[in-house]
Chimera marker file (.cmm) of the C-alpha trace (Angstrom):
<marker_set name="trace">
<marker id="1" x="-106.264" y="34.885" z="45.518" r="1" g="1" b="0" radius="0.5"/>
<marker id="2" x="-105.137" y="36.905" z="42.536" r="1" g="1" b="0" radius="0.5"/>
<marker id="3" x="-104.283" y="35.012" z="39.358" r="1" g="1" b="0" radius="0.5"/>
<marker id="4" x="-103.901" y="31.815" z="41.326" r="1" g="1" b="0" radius="0.5"/>
<marker id="5" x="-101.465" y="33.332" z="43.838" r="1" g="1" b="0" radius="0.5"/>
<marker id="6" x="-102.114" y="34.185" z="47.385" r="1" g="1" b="0" radius="0.5"/>
<marker id="7" x="-101.323" y="37.741" z="48.459" r="1" g="1" b="0" radius="0.5"/>
<marker id="8" x="-99.054" y="37.871" z="51.479" r="1" g="1" b="0" radius="0.5"/>
<marker id="9" x="-97.990" y="40.767" z="53.622" r="1" g="1" b="0" radius="0.5"/>
<marker id="10" x="-94.274" y="41.538" z="53.457" r="1" g="1" b="0" radius="0.5"/>
<marker id="11" x="-92.526" y="41.476" z="56.814" r="1" g="1" b="0" radius="0.5"/>
<marker id="12" x="-90.725" y="44.688" z="57.862" r="1" g="1" b="0" radius="0.5"/>
<marker id="13" x="-87.395" y="42.856" z="57.519" r="1" g="1" b="0" radius="0.5"/>
<marker id="14" x="-88.273" y="41.631" z="54.013" r="1" g="1" b="0" radius="0.5"/>
<marker id="15" x="-89.418" y="45.112" z="53.043" r="1" g="1" b="0" radius="0.5"/>
<marker id="16" x="-86.125" y="46.669" z="54.214" r="1" g="1" b="0" radius="0.5"/>
<marker id="17" x="-84.094" y="44.046" z="52.335" r="1" g="1" b="0" radius="0.5"/>
<marker id="18" x="-86.014" y="44.747" z="49.127" r="1" g="1" b="0" radius="0.5"/>
<marker id="19" x="-85.643" y="48.505" z="49.624" r="1" g="1" b="0" radius="0.5"/>
<marker id="20" x="-81.879" y="48.178" z="50.149" r="1" g="1" b="0" radius="0.5"/>
<marker id="21" x="-81.536" y="46.037" z="47.012" r="1" g="1" b="0" radius="0.5"/>
<marker id="22" x="-83.507" y="48.575" z="44.975" r="1" g="1" b="0" radius="0.5"/>
<marker id="23" x="-81.299" y="51.404" z="46.274" r="1" g="1" b="0" radius="0.5"/>
<marker id="24" x="-78.071" y="49.486" z="45.559" r="1" g="1" b="0" radius="0.5"/>
<marker id="25" x="-79.094" y="48.600" z="42.011" r="1" g="1" b="0" radius="0.5"/>
<marker id="26" x="-80.395" y="52.127" z="41.521" r="1" g="1" b="0" radius="0.5"/>
<marker id="27" x="-77.054" y="53.634" z="42.598" r="1" g="1" b="0" radius="0.5"/>
<marker id="28" x="-75.190" y="51.219" z="40.310" r="1" g="1" b="0" radius="0.5"/>
<marker id="29" x="-77.390" y="52.318" z="37.423" r="1" g="1" b="0" radius="0.5"/>
<marker id="30" x="-76.753" y="55.981" z="38.273" r="1" g="1" b="0" radius="0.5"/>
<marker id="31" x="-72.996" y="55.321" z="38.240" r="1" g="1" b="0" radius="0.5"/>
<marker id="32" x="-73.235" y="53.495" z="34.931" r="1" g="1" b="0" radius="0.5"/>
<marker id="33" x="-75.394" y="56.128" z="33.310" r="1" g="1" b="0" radius="0.5"/>
<marker id="34" x="-73.241" y="58.994" z="34.583" r="1" g="1" b="0" radius="0.5"/>
<marker id="35" x="-72.492" y="61.383" z="31.744" r="1" g="1" b="0" radius="0.5"/>
<marker id="36" x="-68.855" y="62.381" z="32.136" r="1" g="1" b="0" radius="0.5"/>
<marker id="37" x="-68.698" y="64.649" z="29.071" r="1" g="1" b="0" radius="0.5"/>
<marker id="38" x="-67.165" y="68.012" z="29.995" r="1" g="1" b="0" radius="0.5"/>
<marker id="39" x="-65.903" y="66.816" z="33.367" r="1" g="1" b="0" radius="0.5"/>
<marker id="40" x="-62.241" y="67.038" z="34.395" r="1" g="1" b="0" radius="0.5"/>
<marker id="41" x="-60.681" y="64.854" z="37.088" r="1" g="1" b="0" radius="0.5"/>
<marker id="42" x="-57.400" y="65.262" z="38.925" r="1" g="1" b="0" radius="0.5"/>
<marker id="43" x="-55.518" y="61.997" z="39.497" r="1" g="1" b="0" radius="0.5"/>
<marker id="44" x="-52.871" y="61.674" z="42.219" r="1" g="1" b="0" radius="0.5"/>
<marker id="45" x="-51.707" y="59.414" z="45.012" r="1" g="1" b="0" radius="0.5"/>
<marker id="46" x="-53.059" y="61.376" z="47.986" r="1" g="1" b="0" radius="0.5"/>
<marker id="47" x="-56.745" y="61.554" z="48.896" r="1" g="1" b="0" radius="0.5"/>
<marker id="48" x="-58.632" y="63.342" z="51.666" r="1" g="1" b="0" radius="0.5"/>
<marker id="49" x="-61.583" y="61.307" z="52.873" r="1" g="1" b="0" radius="0.5"/>
<marker id="50" x="-63.062" y="64.287" z="54.738" r="1" g="1" b="0" radius="0.5"/>
<marker id="51" x="-63.399" y="66.418" z="51.569" r="1" g="1" b="0" radius="0.5"/>
<marker id="52" x="-63.454" y="63.558" z="49.013" r="1" g="1" b="0" radius="0.5"/>
<marker id="53" x="-60.711" y="65.295" z="47.024" r="1" g="1" b="0" radius="0.5"/>
<marker id="54" x="-57.336" y="64.354" z="45.629" r="1" g="1" b="0" radius="0.5"/>
<marker id="55" x="-54.162" y="65.943" z="46.982" r="1" g="1" b="0" radius="0.5"/>
<marker id="56" x="-51.173" y="66.321" z="44.651" r="1" g="1" b="0" radius="0.5"/>
<marker id="57" x="-47.764" y="67.191" z="46.052" r="1" g="1" b="0" radius="0.5"/>
<marker id="58" x="-45.929" y="70.282" z="44.856" r="1" g="1" b="0" radius="0.5"/>
<marker id="59" x="-43.178" y="68.532" z="42.804" r="1" g="1" b="0" radius="0.5"/>
<marker id="60" x="-45.563" y="66.360" z="40.885" r="1" g="1" b="0" radius="0.5"/>
<marker id="61" x="-48.633" y="68.327" z="39.846" r="1" g="1" b="0" radius="0.5"/>
<marker id="62" x="-50.899" y="65.359" z="39.198" r="1" g="1" b="0" radius="0.5"/>
<marker id="63" x="-52.572" y="64.079" z="36.082" r="1" g="1" b="0" radius="0.5"/>
<marker id="64" x="-55.648" y="65.653" z="34.539" r="1" g="1" b="0" radius="0.5"/>
<marker id="65" x="-58.247" y="63.449" z="32.878" r="1" g="1" b="0" radius="0.5"/>
<marker id="66" x="-60.572" y="65.326" z="30.492" r="1" g="1" b="0" radius="0.5"/>
<marker id="67" x="-63.808" y="63.713" z="29.301" r="1" g="1" b="0" radius="0.5"/>
<marker id="68" x="-64.190" y="65.420" z="25.922" r="1" g="1" b="0" radius="0.5"/>
<marker id="69" x="-67.243" y="63.508" z="24.647" r="1" g="1" b="0" radius="0.5"/>
<marker id="70" x="-69.216" y="60.431" z="25.599" r="1" g="1" b="0" radius="0.5"/>
<marker id="71" x="-66.335" y="58.244" z="24.303" r="1" g="1" b="0" radius="0.5"/>
<marker id="72" x="-63.178" y="60.395" z="23.982" r="1" g="1" b="0" radius="0.5"/>
<marker id="73" x="-60.764" y="61.600" z="26.629" r="1" g="1" b="0" radius="0.5"/>
<marker id="74" x="-57.631" y="63.685" z="26.998" r="1" g="1" b="0" radius="0.5"/>
<marker id="75" x="-54.961" y="62.796" z="29.552" r="1" g="1" b="0" radius="0.5"/>
<marker id="76" x="-52.250" y="65.206" z="30.673" r="1" g="1" b="0" radius="0.5"/>
<marker id="77" x="-49.566" y="63.894" z="33.004" r="1" g="1" b="0" radius="0.5"/>
<marker id="78" x="-48.155" y="66.999" z="34.682" r="1" g="1" b="0" radius="0.5"/>
<marker id="79" x="-44.548" y="66.976" z="35.836" r="1" g="1" b="0" radius="0.5"/>
<marker id="80" x="-41.783" y="69.530" z="36.409" r="1" g="1" b="0" radius="0.5"/>
<marker id="81" x="-39.615" y="67.685" z="33.885" r="1" g="1" b="0" radius="0.5"/>
<marker id="82" x="-42.272" y="68.165" z="31.176" r="1" g="1" b="0" radius="0.5"/>
<marker id="83" x="-45.919" y="67.301" z="30.692" r="1" g="1" b="0" radius="0.5"/>
<marker id="84" x="-47.147" y="64.412" z="28.525" r="1" g="1" b="0" radius="0.5"/>
<marker id="85" x="-50.323" y="64.718" z="26.431" r="1" g="1" b="0" radius="0.5"/>
<marker id="86" x="-52.276" y="61.581" z="25.541" r="1" g="1" b="0" radius="0.5"/>
<marker id="87" x="-55.716" y="60.814" z="24.127" r="1" g="1" b="0" radius="0.5"/>
<marker id="88" x="-57.986" y="57.861" z="23.548" r="1" g="1" b="0" radius="0.5"/>
<marker id="89" x="-61.428" y="56.403" z="24.091" r="1" g="1" b="0" radius="0.5"/>
<marker id="90" x="-63.138" y="55.352" z="27.292" r="1" g="1" b="0" radius="0.5"/>
<marker id="91" x="-65.984" y="53.109" z="28.363" r="1" g="1" b="0" radius="0.5"/>
<marker id="92" x="-67.835" y="52.455" z="31.611" r="1" g="1" b="0" radius="0.5"/>
<marker id="93" x="-69.235" y="49.108" z="32.674" r="1" g="1" b="0" radius="0.5"/>
<marker id="94" x="-70.217" y="47.796" z="36.107" r="1" g="1" b="0" radius="0.5"/>
<marker id="95" x="-68.673" y="50.731" z="37.989" r="1" g="1" b="0" radius="0.5"/>
<marker id="96" x="-65.390" y="50.364" z="36.076" r="1" g="1" b="0" radius="0.5"/>
<marker id="97" x="-63.912" y="53.065" z="33.872" r="1" g="1" b="0" radius="0.5"/>
<marker id="98" x="-61.597" y="51.799" z="31.121" r="1" g="1" b="0" radius="0.5"/>
<marker id="99" x="-59.225" y="54.124" z="29.263" r="1" g="1" b="0" radius="0.5"/>
<marker id="100" x="-57.915" y="52.876" z="25.899" r="1" g="1" b="0" radius="0.5"/>
<marker id="101" x="-54.996" y="55.070" z="24.818" r="1" g="1" b="0" radius="0.5"/>
<marker id="102" x="-54.047" y="55.977" z="21.267" r="1" g="1" b="0" radius="0.5"/>
<marker id="103" x="-50.444" y="55.114" z="20.364" r="1" g="1" b="0" radius="0.5"/>
<marker id="104" x="-49.472" y="58.700" z="19.558" r="1" g="1" b="0" radius="0.5"/>
<marker id="105" x="-48.608" y="61.099" z="22.391" r="1" g="1" b="0" radius="0.5"/>
<marker id="106" x="-46.728" y="64.376" z="22.830" r="1" g="1" b="0" radius="0.5"/>
<marker id="107" x="-44.052" y="65.147" z="25.429" r="1" g="1" b="0" radius="0.5"/>
<marker id="108" x="-42.907" y="68.604" z="26.437" r="1" g="1" b="0" radius="0.5"/>
<marker id="109" x="-39.144" y="69.087" z="26.202" r="1" g="1" b="0" radius="0.5"/>
<marker id="110" x="-37.796" y="71.311" z="28.987" r="1" g="1" b="0" radius="0.5"/>
<marker id="111" x="-34.428" y="72.916" z="29.702" r="1" g="1" b="0" radius="0.5"/>
<marker id="112" x="-32.478" y="72.762" z="32.965" r="1" g="1" b="0" radius="0.5"/>
<marker id="113" x="-34.658" y="75.518" z="34.415" r="1" g="1" b="0" radius="0.5"/>
<marker id="114" x="-37.878" y="73.659" z="33.525" r="1" g="1" b="0" radius="0.5"/>
<marker id="115" x="-38.859" y="76.011" z="30.698" r="1" g="1" b="0" radius="0.5"/>
<marker id="116" x="-40.644" y="74.322" z="27.804" r="1" g="1" b="0" radius="0.5"/>
<marker id="117" x="-38.384" y="74.521" z="24.755" r="1" g="1" b="0" radius="0.5"/>
<marker id="118" x="-40.141" y="72.169" z="22.331" r="1" g="1" b="0" radius="0.5"/>
<marker id="119" x="-42.623" y="69.327" z="21.873" r="1" g="1" b="0" radius="0.5"/>
<marker id="120" x="-41.840" y="65.817" z="20.710" r="1" g="1" b="0" radius="0.5"/>
<marker id="121" x="-44.395" y="63.466" z="19.154" r="1" g="1" b="0" radius="0.5"/>
<marker id="122" x="-43.872" y="59.800" z="19.980" r="1" g="1" b="0" radius="0.5"/>
<marker id="123" x="-45.665" y="56.532" z="19.404" r="1" g="1" b="0" radius="0.5"/>
<marker id="124" x="-45.859" y="53.414" z="21.516" r="1" g="1" b="0" radius="0.5"/>
<marker id="125" x="-48.461" y="50.885" z="22.567" r="1" g="1" b="0" radius="0.5"/>
<marker id="126" x="-49.923" y="51.979" z="25.884" r="1" g="1" b="0" radius="0.5"/>
<marker id="127" x="-51.787" y="49.437" z="27.995" r="1" g="1" b="0" radius="0.5"/>
<marker id="128" x="-55.387" y="50.189" z="28.881" r="1" g="1" b="0" radius="0.5"/>
<marker id="129" x="-55.999" y="51.576" z="32.341" r="1" g="1" b="0" radius="0.5"/>
<marker id="130" x="-58.959" y="50.638" z="34.532" r="1" g="1" b="0" radius="0.5"/>
<marker id="131" x="-60.368" y="52.623" z="37.425" r="1" g="1" b="0" radius="0.5"/>
<marker id="132" x="-63.003" y="51.590" z="39.932" r="1" g="1" b="0" radius="0.5"/>
<marker id="133" x="-65.789" y="54.151" z="40.199" r="1" g="1" b="0" radius="0.5"/>
<marker id="134" x="-66.796" y="54.696" z="43.817" r="1" g="1" b="0" radius="0.5"/>
<marker id="135" x="-68.970" y="57.086" z="45.743" r="1" g="1" b="0" radius="0.5"/>
<marker id="136" x="-67.440" y="59.424" z="48.333" r="1" g="1" b="0" radius="0.5"/>
<marker id="137" x="-70.139" y="61.515" z="49.916" r="1" g="1" b="0" radius="0.5"/>
<marker id="138" x="-71.927" y="63.176" z="46.995" r="1" g="1" b="0" radius="0.5"/>
<marker id="139" x="-68.853" y="62.957" z="44.740" r="1" g="1" b="0" radius="0.5"/>
<marker id="140" x="-67.415" y="60.387" z="42.375" r="1" g="1" b="0" radius="0.5"/>
<marker id="141" x="-64.051" y="58.885" z="43.312" r="1" g="1" b="0" radius="0.5"/>
<marker id="142" x="-61.847" y="57.041" z="40.842" r="1" g="1" b="0" radius="0.5"/>
<marker id="143" x="-59.413" y="54.474" z="42.259" r="1" g="1" b="0" radius="0.5"/>
<marker id="144" x="-56.564" y="52.636" z="40.552" r="1" g="1" b="0" radius="0.5"/>
<marker id="145" x="-54.696" y="50.080" z="42.639" r="1" g="1" b="0" radius="0.5"/>
<marker id="146" x="-51.507" y="49.457" z="40.658" r="1" g="1" b="0" radius="0.5"/>
<marker id="147" x="-50.186" y="52.910" z="39.676" r="1" g="1" b="0" radius="0.5"/>
<marker id="148" x="-49.549" y="55.075" z="42.742" r="1" g="1" b="0" radius="0.5"/>
<marker id="149" x="-49.520" y="58.337" z="40.761" r="1" g="1" b="0" radius="0.5"/>
<marker id="150" x="-53.116" y="57.677" z="39.672" r="1" g="1" b="0" radius="0.5"/>
<marker id="151" x="-54.291" y="55.874" z="42.791" r="1" g="1" b="0" radius="0.5"/>
<marker id="152" x="-57.136" y="58.372" z="43.360" r="1" g="1" b="0" radius="0.5"/>
<marker id="153" x="-59.195" y="60.677" z="41.205" r="1" g="1" b="0" radius="0.5"/>
<marker id="154" x="-61.669" y="63.422" z="42.016" r="1" g="1" b="0" radius="0.5"/>
<marker id="155" x="-63.510" y="65.946" z="39.908" r="1" g="1" b="0" radius="0.5"/>
<marker id="156" x="-62.440" y="69.571" z="39.717" r="1" g="1" b="0" radius="0.5"/>
<marker id="157" x="-65.016" y="72.175" z="40.666" r="1" g="1" b="0" radius="0.5"/>
<marker id="158" x="-67.417" y="72.473" z="37.738" r="1" g="1" b="0" radius="0.5"/>
<marker id="159" x="-66.709" y="76.211" z="37.493" r="1" g="1" b="0" radius="0.5"/>
<marker id="160" x="-63.070" y="75.418" z="36.565" r="1" g="1" b="0" radius="0.5"/>
<marker id="161" x="-63.758" y="72.667" z="34.031" r="1" g="1" b="0" radius="0.5"/>
<marker id="162" x="-64.683" y="74.763" z="31.001" r="1" g="1" b="0" radius="0.5"/>
<marker id="163" x="-61.577" y="76.943" z="31.318" r="1" g="1" b="0" radius="0.5"/>
<marker id="164" x="-59.314" y="73.913" z="31.809" r="1" g="1" b="0" radius="0.5"/>
<marker id="165" x="-60.826" y="72.128" z="28.796" r="1" g="1" b="0" radius="0.5"/>
<marker id="166" x="-60.532" y="75.234" z="26.612" r="1" g="1" b="0" radius="0.5"/>
<marker id="167" x="-56.892" y="75.643" z="27.647" r="1" g="1" b="0" radius="0.5"/>
<marker id="168" x="-56.194" y="71.998" z="26.732" r="1" g="1" b="0" radius="0.5"/>
<marker id="169" x="-57.949" y="72.129" z="23.353" r="1" g="1" b="0" radius="0.5"/>
<marker id="170" x="-56.129" y="75.317" z="22.308" r="1" g="1" b="0" radius="0.5"/>
<marker id="171" x="-52.671" y="74.273" z="23.554" r="1" g="1" b="0" radius="0.5"/>
<marker id="172" x="-49.774" y="73.625" z="21.156" r="1" g="1" b="0" radius="0.5"/>
<marker id="173" x="-49.100" y="70.064" z="22.334" r="1" g="1" b="0" radius="0.5"/>
<marker id="174" x="-52.775" y="69.090" z="22.029" r="1" g="1" b="0" radius="0.5"/>
<marker id="175" x="-52.974" y="70.473" z="18.489" r="1" g="1" b="0" radius="0.5"/>
<marker id="176" x="-49.756" y="68.620" z="17.641" r="1" g="1" b="0" radius="0.5"/>
<marker id="177" x="-51.257" y="65.423" z="19.097" r="1" g="1" b="0" radius="0.5"/>
<marker id="178" x="-54.281" y="65.713" z="16.802" r="1" g="1" b="0" radius="0.5"/>
<marker id="179" x="-52.217" y="66.422" z="13.625" r="1" g="1" b="0" radius="0.5"/>
<link id1="1" id2="2" r="1" g="1" b="0" radius="0.2"/>
<link id1="2" id2="3" r="1" g="1" b="0" radius="0.2"/>
<link id1="3" id2="4" r="1" g="1" b="0" radius="0.2"/>
<link id1="4" id2="5" r="1" g="1" b="0" radius="0.2"/>
<link id1="5" id2="6" r="1" g="1" b="0" radius="0.2"/>
<link id1="6" id2="7" r="1" g="1" b="0" radius="0.2"/>
<link id1="7" id2="8" r="1" g="1" b="0" radius="0.2"/>
<link id1="8" id2="9" r="1" g="1" b="0" radius="0.2"/>
<link id1="9" id2="10" r="1" g="1" b="0" radius="0.2"/>
<link id1="10" id2="11" r="1" g="1" b="0" radius="0.2"/>
<link id1="11" id2="12" r="1" g="1" b="0" radius="0.2"/>
<link id1="12" id2="13" r="1" g="1" b="0" radius="0.2"/>
<link id1="13" id2="14" r="1" g="1" b="0" radius="0.2"/>
<link id1="14" id2="15" r="1" g="1" b="0" radius="0.2"/>
<link id1="15" id2="16" r="1" g="1" b="0" radius="0.2"/>
<link id1="16" id2="17" r="1" g="1" b="0" radius="0.2"/>
<link id1="17" id2="18" r="1" g="1" b="0" radius="0.2"/>
<link id1="18" id2="19" r="1" g="1" b="0" radius="0.2"/>
<link id1="19" id2="20" r="1" g="1" b="0" radius="0.2"/>
<link id1="20" id2="21" r="1" g="1" b="0" radius="0.2"/>
<link id1="21" id2="22" r="1" g="1" b="0" radius="0.2"/>
<link id1="22" id2="23" r="1" g="1" b="0" radius="0.2"/>
<link id1="23" id2="24" r="1" g="1" b="0" radius="0.2"/>
<link id1="24" id2="25" r="1" g="1" b="0" radius="0.2"/>
<link id1="25" id2="26" r="1" g="1" b="0" radius="0.2"/>
<link id1="26" id2="27" r="1" g="1" b="0" radius="0.2"/>
<link id1="27" id2="28" r="1" g="1" b="0" radius="0.2"/>
<link id1="28" id2="29" r="1" g="1" b="0" radius="0.2"/>
<link id1="29" id2="30" r="1" g="1" b="0" radius="0.2"/>
<link id1="30" id2="31" r="1" g="1" b="0" radius="0.2"/>
<link id1="31" id2="32" r="1" g="1" b="0" radius="0.2"/>
<link id1="32" id2="33" r="1" g="1" b="0" radius="0.2"/>
<link id1="33" id2="34" r="1" g="1" b="0" radius="0.2"/>
<link id1="34" id2="35" r="1" g="1" b="0" radius="0.2"/>
<link id1="35" id2="36" r="1" g="1" b="0" radius="0.2"/>
<link id1="36" id2="37" r="1" g="1" b="0" radius="0.2"/>
<link id1="37" id2="38" r="1" g="1" b="0" radius="0.2"/>
<link id1="38" id2="39" r="1" g="1" b="0" radius="0.2"/>
<link id1="39" id2="40" r="1" g="1" b="0" radius="0.2"/>
<link id1="40" id2="41" r="1" g="1" b="0" radius="0.2"/>
<link id1="41" id2="42" r="1" g="1" b="0" radius="0.2"/>
<link id1="42" id2="43" r="1" g="1" b="0" radius="0.2"/>
<link id1="43" id2="44" r="1" g="1" b="0" radius="0.2"/>
<link id1="44" id2="45" r="1" g="1" b="0" radius="0.2"/>
<link id1="45" id2="46" r="1" g="1" b="0" radius="0.2"/>
<link id1="46" id2="47" r="1" g="1" b="0" radius="0.2"/>
<link id1="47" id2="48" r="1" g="1" b="0" radius="0.2"/>
<link id1="48" id2="49" r="1" g="1" b="0" radius="0.2"/>
<link id1="49" id2="50" r="1" g="1" b="0" radius="0.2"/>
<link id1="50" id2="51" r="1" g="1" b="0" radius="0.2"/>
<link id1="51" id2="52" r="1" g="1" b="0" radius="0.2"/>
<link id1="52" id2="53" r="1" g="1" b="0" radius="0.2"/>
<link id1="53" id2="54" r="1" g="1" b="0" radius="0.2"/>
<link id1="54" id2="55" r="1" g="1" b="0" radius="0.2"/>
<link id1="55" id2="56" r="1" g="1" b="0" radius="0.2"/>
<link id1="56" id2="57" r="1" g="1" b="0" radius="0.2"/>
<link id1="57" id2="58" r="1" g="1" b="0" radius="0.2"/>
<link id1="58" id2="59" r="1" g="1" b="0" radius="0.2"/>
<link id1="59" id2="60" r="1" g="1" b="0" radius="0.2"/>
<link id1="60" id2="61" r="1" g="1" b="0" radius="0.2"/>
<link id1="61" id2="62" r="1" g="1" b="0" radius="0.2"/>
<link id1="62" id2="63" r="1" g="1" b="0" radius="0.2"/>
<link id1="63" id2="64" r="1" g="1" b="0" radius="0.2"/>
<link id1="64" id2="65" r="1" g="1" b="0" radius="0.2"/>
<link id1="65" id2="66" r="1" g="1" b="0" radius="0.2"/>
<link id1="66" id2="67" r="1" g="1" b="0" radius="0.2"/>
<link id1="67" id2="68" r="1" g="1" b="0" radius="0.2"/>
<link id1="68" id2="69" r="1" g="1" b="0" radius="0.2"/>
<link id1="69" id2="70" r="1" g="1" b="0" radius="0.2"/>
<link id1="70" id2="71" r="1" g="1" b="0" radius="0.2"/>
<link id1="71" id2="72" r="1" g="1" b="0" radius="0.2"/>
<link id1="72" id2="73" r="1" g="1" b="0" radius="0.2"/>
<link id1="73" id2="74" r="1" g="1" b="0" radius="0.2"/>
<link id1="74" id2="75" r="1" g="1" b="0" radius="0.2"/>
<link id1="75" id2="76" r="1" g="1" b="0" radius="0.2"/>
<link id1="76" id2="77" r="1" g="1" b="0" radius="0.2"/>
<link id1="77" id2="78" r="1" g="1" b="0" radius="0.2"/>
<link id1="78" id2="79" r="1" g="1" b="0" radius="0.2"/>
<link id1="79" id2="80" r="1" g="1" b="0" radius="0.2"/>
<link id1="80" id2="81" r="1" g="1" b="0" radius="0.2"/>
<link id1="81" id2="82" r="1" g="1" b="0" radius="0.2"/>
<link id1="82" id2="83" r="1" g="1" b="0" radius="0.2"/>
<link id1="83" id2="84" r="1" g="1" b="0" radius="0.2"/>
<link id1="84" id2="85" r="1" g="1" b="0" radius="0.2"/>
<link id1="85" id2="86" r="1" g="1" b="0" radius="0.2"/>
<link id1="86" id2="87" r="1" g="1" b="0" radius="0.2"/>
<link id1="87" id2="88" r="1" g="1" b="0" radius="0.2"/>
<link id1="88" id2="89" r="1" g="1" b="0" radius="0.2"/>
<link id1="89" id2="90" r="1" g="1" b="0" radius="0.2"/>
<link id1="90" id2="91" r="1" g="1" b="0" radius="0.2"/>
<link id1="91" id2="92" r="1" g="1" b="0" radius="0.2"/>
<link id1="92" id2="93" r="1" g="1" b="0" radius="0.2"/>
<link id1="93" id2="94" r="1" g="1" b="0" radius="0.2"/>
<link id1="94" id2="95" r="1" g="1" b="0" radius="0.2"/>
<link id1="95" id2="96" r="1" g="1" b="0" radius="0.2"/>
<link id1="96" id2="97" r="1" g="1" b="0" radius="0.2"/>
<link id1="97" id2="98" r="1" g="1" b="0" radius="0.2"/>
<link id1="98" id2="99" r="1" g="1" b="0" radius="0.2"/>
<link id1="99" id2="100" r="1" g="1" b="0" radius="0.2"/>
<link id1="100" id2="101" r="1" g="1" b="0" radius="0.2"/>
<link id1="101" id2="102" r="1" g="1" b="0" radius="0.2"/>
<link id1="102" id2="103" r="1" g="1" b="0" radius="0.2"/>
<link id1="103" id2="104" r="1" g="1" b="0" radius="0.2"/>
<link id1="104" id2="105" r="1" g="1" b="0" radius="0.2"/>
<link id1="105" id2="106" r="1" g="1" b="0" radius="0.2"/>
<link id1="106" id2="107" r="1" g="1" b="0" radius="0.2"/>
<link id1="107" id2="108" r="1" g="1" b="0" radius="0.2"/>
<link id1="108" id2="109" r="1" g="1" b="0" radius="0.2"/>
<link id1="109" id2="110" r="1" g="1" b="0" radius="0.2"/>
<link id1="110" id2="111" r="1" g="1" b="0" radius="0.2"/>
<link id1="111" id2="112" r="1" g="1" b="0" radius="0.2"/>
<link id1="112" id2="113" r="1" g="1" b="0" radius="0.2"/>
<link id1="113" id2="114" r="1" g="1" b="0" radius="0.2"/>
<link id1="114" id2="115" r="1" g="1" b="0" radius="0.2"/>
<link id1="115" id2="116" r="1" g="1" b="0" radius="0.2"/>
<link id1="116" id2="117" r="1" g="1" b="0" radius="0.2"/>
<link id1="117" id2="118" r="1" g="1" b="0" radius="0.2"/>
<link id1="118" id2="119" r="1" g="1" b="0" radius="0.2"/>
<link id1="119" id2="120" r="1" g="1" b="0" radius="0.2"/>
<link id1="120" id2="121" r="1" g="1" b="0" radius="0.2"/>
<link id1="121" id2="122" r="1" g="1" b="0" radius="0.2"/>
<link id1="122" id2="123" r="1" g="1" b="0" radius="0.2"/>
<link id1="123" id2="124" r="1" g="1" b="0" radius="0.2"/>
<link id1="124" id2="125" r="1" g="1" b="0" radius="0.2"/>
<link id1="125" id2="126" r="1" g="1" b="0" radius="0.2"/>
<link id1="126" id2="127" r="1" g="1" b="0" radius="0.2"/>
<link id1="127" id2="128" r="1" g="1" b="0" radius="0.2"/>
<link id1="128" id2="129" r="1" g="1" b="0" radius="0.2"/>
<link id1="129" id2="130" r="1" g="1" b="0" radius="0.2"/>
<link id1="130" id2="131" r="1" g="1" b="0" radius="0.2"/>
<link id1="131" id2="132" r="1" g="1" b="0" radius="0.2"/>
<link id1="132" id2="133" r="1" g="1" b="0" radius="0.2"/>
<link id1="133" id2="134" r="1" g="1" b="0" radius="0.2"/>
<link id1="134" id2="135" r="1" g="1" b="0" radius="0.2"/>
<link id1="135" id2="136" r="1" g="1" b="0" radius="0.2"/>
<link id1="136" id2="137" r="1" g="1" b="0" radius="0.2"/>
<link id1="137" id2="138" r="1" g="1" b="0" radius="0.2"/>
<link id1="138" id2="139" r="1" g="1" b="0" radius="0.2"/>
<link id1="139" id2="140" r="1" g="1" b="0" radius="0.2"/>
<link id1="140" id2="141" r="1" g="1" b="0" radius="0.2"/>
<link id1="141" id2="142" r="1" g="1" b="0" radius="0.2"/>
<link id1="142" id2="143" r="1" g="1" b="0" radius="0.2"/>
<link id1="143" id2="144" r="1" g="1" b="0" radius="0.2"/>
<link id1="144" id2="145" r="1" g="1" b="0" radius="0.2"/>
<link id1="145" id2="146" r="1" g="1" b="0" radius="0.2"/>
<link id1="146" id2="147" r="1" g="1" b="0" radius="0.2"/>
<link id1="147" id2="148" r="1" g="1" b="0" radius="0.2"/>
<link id1="148" id2="149" r="1" g="1" b="0" radius="0.2"/>
<link id1="149" id2="150" r="1" g="1" b="0" radius="0.2"/>
<link id1="150" id2="151" r="1" g="1" b="0" radius="0.2"/>
<link id1="151" id2="152" r="1" g="1" b="0" radius="0.2"/>
<link id1="152" id2="153" r="1" g="1" b="0" radius="0.2"/>
<link id1="153" id2="154" r="1" g="1" b="0" radius="0.2"/>
<link id1="154" id2="155" r="1" g="1" b="0" radius="0.2"/>
<link id1="155" id2="156" r="1" g="1" b="0" radius="0.2"/>
<link id1="156" id2="157" r="1" g="1" b="0" radius="0.2"/>
<link id1="157" id2="158" r="1" g="1" b="0" radius="0.2"/>
<link id1="158" id2="159" r="1" g="1" b="0" radius="0.2"/>
<link id1="159" id2="160" r="1" g="1" b="0" radius="0.2"/>
<link id1="160" id2="161" r="1" g="1" b="0" radius="0.2"/>
<link id1="161" id2="162" r="1" g="1" b="0" radius="0.2"/>
<link id1="162" id2="163" r="1" g="1" b="0" radius="0.2"/>
<link id1="163" id2="164" r="1" g="1" b="0" radius="0.2"/>
<link id1="164" id2="165" r="1" g="1" b="0" radius="0.2"/>
<link id1="165" id2="166" r="1" g="1" b="0" radius="0.2"/>
<link id1="166" id2="167" r="1" g="1" b="0" radius="0.2"/>
<link id1="167" id2="168" r="1" g="1" b="0" radius="0.2"/>
<link id1="168" id2="169" r="1" g="1" b="0" radius="0.2"/>
<link id1="169" id2="170" r="1" g="1" b="0" radius="0.2"/>
<link id1="170" id2="171" r="1" g="1" b="0" radius="0.2"/>
<link id1="171" id2="172" r="1" g="1" b="0" radius="0.2"/>
<link id1="172" id2="173" r="1" g="1" b="0" radius="0.2"/>
<link id1="173" id2="174" r="1" g="1" b="0" radius="0.2"/>
<link id1="174" id2="175" r="1" g="1" b="0" radius="0.2"/>
<link id1="175" id2="176" r="1" g="1" b="0" radius="0.2"/>
<link id1="176" id2="177" r="1" g="1" b="0" radius="0.2"/>
<link id1="177" id2="178" r="1" g="1" b="0" radius="0.2"/>
<link id1="178" id2="179" r="1" g="1" b="0" radius="0.2"/>
</marker_set>
């Protein structure tokens, strides 16, 4: 007896159950402690389970979600009829990602041939958006059940993220959004 308790051997079944629980809670902690700063995700309806990547169709180029710091994000909804630039703050809790949008956003104005002619700053209250954070192979998958255009999210290749973020931060609409 040790400290008034009897030591017992753990059955193989009990050991496996404890090991599985430790792994599950460990993976949840990894997901919660994931540092997203500098990462860029593509959001779209289509998803390939074999590659764990989003597929965007050619008319609608998808939405890009930029994690700019440990609390701030940029959100660019890409469309032939003009892109929309939004920003806000995000939080992660229990494998859920919550995006809280600022009221101010910038829309591209395009002509009949889809050339950008101007930018328009607008304001409106935008509802928060929640994504489930899931694992797909070795990658993170974002899922959103109610908006088809953002139903799935996957990370761009890390080699592309710095260039994409730099392009966003130096773009006219982004600068106008921050003014």
